[in-house]
C-alpha positions, 0 to 999 in steps of 0.5 A, a space after each residue: 790267019 783267018 780265024 785270028 782276024 775273025 777273033 779280032 773282029 769279034 772283039 772289036 765289035 763287042 768293044 764297040 757295042 759296049 762303048 755305044 750302049 746307051 745309059 738308061 736315061 737315054 734309052 727309055 722314058 723316065 716313067 719306065 725307069 726301075 727303082 734301081 735306075 732312080 737310085 743310080 740317077 740320084 747317087 751315081 750319074 753324071 748329075 750326082 756323085 758320092 764323095 768322101 770329105 775329110 774334115 780337118 781336126 782342130 788342134 787341142 785348146 792348149 795348141 799342143 799335142 798334149 796327152 792326158 787321159 792315159 793316151 799316147 798323146 797327139 790330141 788328134 785321136 785317130 785322124 781327121 773325121 771323114 764323111 761320105 756325101 752325095 753331091 747332086 745337081 738337083 735342078 738338072 732335068 734327069 734328076 728332077 725326072 728321077 724325083 718325080 719317078 720316085 714320087 709316083 712309083 713304077 705304075 703312077 701317072 704324071 699328074 699336074 703337080 709332078 709336071 710342074 716339077 718337070 717344067 721348072 726352069 731354075 735360073 742357075 744351078 741348084 746343087 744339093 749336098 746330102 749326108 753332111 754330119 750334124 755339126 756341119 748341118 748347123 752352119 749359117 747361110 753366111 758361113 756356107 756362102 763363104 766356105 762352099 764351092 764347086 772345084 773344077 779341074 783347070 777352072 776357077 771354083 764356082 761359088 754359090 749365089 745362095 746357100 742354106 743348110 736343111 735341118 
């Protein structure tokens, strides 16, 4: 009975230790982050996520599912196109710290220009979506303003105040 209680206690302590382990951005200064830490901050953190987006394929011009070209018909050829994107809250301080750390390197000093990036205080959320396929990267600011939004569970979507596609 005593060894079983000890085993359960050890498992509980290990579980608590794992749950209480701080993430790298909480336990060390950004200038001490590794390149792997910077990559994680920019792609898979509370401020950045990889997402897969499925783009609906428009029907053929005739509106039908016509065959042609010796194919089996359907007009949709292999399903809807997908893209792996990264959605990142670029104006968040930890993301700006990662950008500065990437710029100065592991042994670099934070100069005045880098400090200015860290000191910026954006009036709202500046969100960057990277990995957008070329045909969608050419969208006008007006089209992006109409179609872009951040959807949240149980809340209204957040619409942009300003939008632009970087070329």
